[in-house]
N, C-alpha and C positions, 0 to 999 in steps of 0.2 A: 431290688431291696438289698441293703448291706447285710453281711452275715450277722452282725451284732443286733441289728434291728429285727431280723428274721427270728433270731433266738428269743428276743424280748417279746415279739408278737406271739410266737408259739407258746411261750411260757404263760402269757396272759390268757390265751385261749384255753390251755390246759388247766389253768387256775380256775377259770370260770366253771369248767366242767367238773373239776374235782371238788371245789368248795361248794358249788351249787348242789351237787349230789350228796355230799357229806352233810350239808345243812338239812336237807330233807330227811336223810337217814337219821340224823340226830333228833329231829322232831318226832320220828316214828318210835323212838325208844319208850317214852312214857305211854304212847298209845298201845304198844305191845304189852308193856308191863301192866296196863289196866285190864286188858281183855284176855290175856293169856296168863295161866298160872306160872309160878316160878319154874316149875319142872318143864312145862311146855316151852317157855322162853329159853331155858337152858338147852333143851334139845334142838330147837330151831337154830339158835346161834352157833352151837357146836357143830351141827351138820354143815352149815354154810361155810364156816371158817375152815373146817377140815377139808371140804371139797376144794376150796380156793387155794389154801396154803400147802396142803399135803397131797391129796389124792390126784388132783388134776395134773400137776407137773409130772407125777410118776406115770400115770396112765397114758398121757399124751406126749411124754418125753420132752416137755417144754418146747414143742415144735413151733408154737406161735411166736416164740422169741426169734426163731430162725426166719419166720415170715417177715418180720420187720427188717432184720439185717440184710437179708438177701433181696428183699423187695426194694430196698433203698439202693442196691448195687446195680448200676446201669448195665453191667456186663452179664446180668442174669435176666431172663425173661420172667416177668411177673406172673404170667400165666402158668409157667412151670412151677414156680414157687408155691402158689396157692393150690394148684392141683395136686402136687405131690404131698403137700402138708395135709390136705383133706384126707388123702389116702392113708397117711400115717395115723391120723387121728381116729379114723374109722376102724383101722386095724387094732389100735390100742383099746378102743371101746369094746370091741369084740373079745379081746383078751380079758378085759375086766368082767365081762359077762360070765366067764368061766367060774368066777368066784361066787356067783349068785347062789348056787345050792348051799355053799358053806355059810353065807350070810343069812340064809333063810333058817338056819338052825339057831340063830342068836335072837335075843330079845329085840334086836334092831329090825326084825323082819317086817313089822307092820309099816315101817317107813321106807322099805327098800326100793319100792317103785318110784317114790319121790327122789330118792338118792340118785338113781341111775338117770332119770330124766334131767335133773338139775346138773348132773355131771356133764351130760352131753351138751346142754344149753350153755354151760360155762365155757366149754371148749369153743363152741362157735362164737360166743361173745368175744373171747380173747383173740381167736383166729381172725375174724372179720374186722375187729377193732384194730389189730396190728396191721392188717392189710390196708385199711383206710389210712393209717398213719404213714405207711410206706409209700402211698400214692399222693401224699401231700394233702389229704383231706382232713386236716386238723380240726376244722370247724365241725365237720360231721362227727368226729370222734368225741369232741367236747360236748356238743349238743346231745349226743346219744347218752352220755353219762347222766345228764339232767333228766332226759326223757325216761330213762330206765327207772330212776328214783320216783318220778311222778307216777309212772305206771304201777310200781310196787305200792305206793301210798294209796292210789285210787282203788286198785283191786283188793288190797288188804281191807280197806273200809267196806267194800262190797261183801267180801266173803266172811270176814270176821265179825263185823258189826251188823250188817243187814241180814246176812244169811246164817249167822251164828255157827260157822263151821269150825271154830277153834283152831287147833293146830293144823288140821287138814286145810282150812281156809288160808292159813299162812303159806303153806307150800303151794297151793293152787295159785295164789296171788303171785308168788315168785315165778312159777312156771309160765303163766300167761305173760307177765311183764317181760321176762327174759326172751320169750318167744317173739314178742312184738319187737323188742330191741334188736334181736338177731336178724329179723327180717329187714329192718331199717338198714342195718349195717351191710347185709348181704346185697341189697340192691344199690344202696348209696355208695358202696365201695367199688361197684361194678364187678364184684366177684361172680355175680350171676352170669356175666358174659365171658369171664376169664377161665372158669373151671371147666376142664374137659379131660376125660380118661386118656386121650391121645398124648397128653403131656407127661403122663406118669412113666418114669423110667427108674430102673435100679440105680443107675449112676446118680441121678438127682436126689433120690431118697437117701443114698449113702452120704452125699455131700451135706445135706440138711441135718442128718442125724449126727454126723461127726461134730457139727457145730452145737447142736441142742442138747445132746445127752450129758455132757459135763455140767450143764446148767441144772439138771435134775437134782443131784445130791447137794448142789450149792444152794438151791432154794430151800431144801429141807434143813440144811445146816444153818442157814440164815435165820430161819424160823425158830430153830432150837436155841440159837444164841439169844434171841430176844425173849424167850419164855423160860429158859432153863433156870435163870436167876430166881424167878418167882417160885418155881417148884422147890428149889433148894432152900429158899427162905422159909417156905411153908414147912418143909421137912425139919430144918434145923432150928427154926425160931418160932413157928406157929402161925396160925391163921391171922391173928391180929396184926402182926408185923407185915405179913403179905399184903393185907389191906392197905397199910400205910405206903408200901412200896408201889402198889398199883395206882393209888391216888397221885403220888409224886410223879409217876410216869406219864400222867396225862398232859402235863405242860410241855415236856420235850417232844411229845408226839405231834404237837402243833408244828414245831420246826421240821419234824420228819415228814409231815404232809407237804410243807413248802418245798422240801428237797425232792420229794417224789414228783411234784409238778415240774420242777426244773429239770430233773433227769429225763423225763419224758420228752421235753423239748431238746435237751442237750444231745441225746442219742441221735436224733435226726441231724442236727447241725454238725456233730462230730464226724459222722459218716460222709456228709456232703463236703466237708473241708479236708477230708483225708489226704487228698493229693495236692492240696493247695500249697504254694510256695510260702505262704504266711501262716501255715498250720501251727507251728511252734509258738509264734507270737499270739495267735488267736487262742489256743488252748491255755497258755499261761495267763493271759489277761482275764479270761473267763474264770479260771480257778481262783485267782487272787480276788476277783470281785465276789465270787461265791463265798470264799472264806471270810471276807470283810462283812458281808451281809449276815452270816451265821454268828460270827463273834460279837458283832454289835447287838444283834437280837438277843443273844445269850446274856450279855452284860446287862441289857435293859431288863430282861426277865429276872435276873439275879437281884437287881436293885429293888424290884417291886414285889419279890416273891413273898415276903412276910406279910405285907398289907393284903396281897391277893389271897393268901391262905386264910387270913383272919376274916375276910369278907365272904369267901366262897364256901368254906368248910367249917364244920363244927370243931369245937375245941379238941375232940378226940383225934382229929387228923392233923392239927396244927403242927405237931412235933415233926411231921414229915417234910417240912419246908427245906431243911438243910440238904435233902437228897437231890433236889431239883437241879442245882448248878452242876453237880457231878454227872447226873443223868443227861443233862443238856450237852456237856462236853462229849459224852459217849455218842450222842446223836450227831454232833458235829463231825466226829471222827468216822462215824458210819457214812455220813454224807460224802466225806473225802474218799472213802473206800469205794462208794458208788461211782464217784466221778472218774477215778482211775480204772475202775472195772470197764468203763466205756472204751478205754484204749484196747483192752482185750477183745471187746465186741467189734470194734472197728477193724482190727487185724484178723478177726475170726479165730483167735487163739483162746477159746473159752476154757480150755483146760487150765489156764492160768487163774481164772476166777475160782475154779474148783479147788485148786491147790492152795491158794492163799486163804480161802474160806476154811479149809480143813485145819490149817495151822492156827488160824484165829479161833476156831471152835475148840481146839485142844487147849490153847492158852486160857480161854474163857472157862472151860470145865475145871481145869486145875486151880485157877485163881478163885473160882467160886467156892470150891471145897475149903480152901485154906482161909480166904479172907472173910467169907460169911461166918465161918466157925469162930473167928477171933474178933471181927468187927461188925458182925450183923449186917444191917441194911447198908451201912457205909461200904462194907466189903463187897456187897452185890453191885452197888453203883460203880465202885472202883474197878472191879473185874470187867464190867461191861465197857467202861471207857478204855481201859488198857488193851483189851482184846481187839476192839475196833481200831485203836491206834496202831497196833501191830499189823493188822490187815492193810491199813492205809500205807504204812511204810513199805510193806512187802510189795504192794501193787505199784507204788510210786517208783521204787528202784527196779521192779520187775518189768516195767513198761518204758523205761528210759530209751531203750533201743527202738521203740515204736514211735513215741512222741516224747521228746526231751523237755517236759514241762519244767520251767524255772520257778522254784519255790523260794519265797523270801522267808527264811526260817526265823528272822527277827519278828516278822509279823505273826507267825504261828506261835512261837514259844512266848513272845511278849504278851499276846492276847490271852493265852492259857494261864500264865502266871498272874495277870491282872484279875481274871475271873476267879481264880483260886483265892487271891487276896480279898476280893469282894466277899466271898463266902466266909472266910475266916473272920473278917471284921463284923459280919452280921451276928456273930455270937456275942459281941459286946453291945450291951444295951445303952448306947450313947444318944444324947439328945440331938447331936448334929450328925447322926449316922446317915440320914438321907442325903445330906449335903456331901458327905465323904463318898457315898456310893455314886452320886452324880458326878463328882470330880473324876472318879475312876472310870466311869462311863465315857467322859470326855477324853480321857487318856486313850481308851480303846478306839474311839472314833478317830482321834488324831493319828494313832498308829496305823489305822486302815484307810485314812482319808485319800491317800495318793491313788490307790487302786479304784476307789469309787469315782474319783475325778476322771480317771482314764476311761472307765466304762461310760460315764455320762458324755464325755467328749466324743467318743467313738459313735455312740448312738445318735447324738445330735448331728454329728458330721455325716 
């Protein structure tokens, strides 16, 4: 199978798993809202989000990211990778238990047993999932995502509706669902045969940690960059404007999900093509095609954003439509940053990811304070876009010695300017506005058409 076809096939498989699970999760939202109080729903969502985005990377030192990278490397024994990673994870969990007496002094203590169980299960989910990816078992990884969501839905119905367990039922459903999913990954990835204490060595632990530790503050920084704007808007402008900002963020999040699917497939392909003589051409073509897809999607969304807002939201939220194009540009630049972060991953120089994220985080923080003060929601969207663009540039120039990806800046800047022009014109209530927007969309498609043709030709060939 050609490298382009393999990338496309893996992207499709990851898309099936991601969108399938997200669709089921989306259907569960009104279910939880009906059977759980607002307070219970808030506690459950906050705990799961905190475990996934903040606690797990710190406790387990993002070691599951090292499992994917070193598992894909033919010069490393997969048995050593998974065995040493398990050891690091168990050690991290034991350290986390030290804080148990402190947590028992807080109002959080009634849920603390659920917290620790879900923390451990989340670790094994990530660990065995990444191990399955490293062994080329993409179908297993994708199917497991759907099965996990089905298990959660099934056991949520049993415990919350049938047994009326309320918030306890929510957590019990999560625990059983994740346990079953972890078992499937454990046996399906053959981790059950590959893990052994005899493979655990100080040298291997050190190698894995040198790679994974810089990713810990990076994951926290990335999370802070995505939510800091909301908190500053809340502090400087109020809850009403925060609500508008959150609603406007929902549309760009669709593009973000598409990019996450692509990055999952791209990380595998990038490592496999690391030593290829055609790596530069391959990396360049894939980036240009990714940029084309994102810019065309953003232009289409901008063209339709006012009709979509009038259909989907009440009049109270309609005024937030103008934020979407700016937030979408931020999502595009974030996707570009993720793409070039893969170069650091391939070369195992993850300190570059940390360094560039810290610079971007600093820019984001400073711009948020200045721009939100003077421009409100527009300032929040602008600071988001600018900071991600800074990270993109830093990573592009910082990884040229690893893979010298050729960027067509006419494509990049031309598409950005056309999307901004689309946004400006939307403020004029003209009868032929839809026609004008369509013509601008055609211009963006034309600007990006060459790279789309290249990708199609390579896939077909």
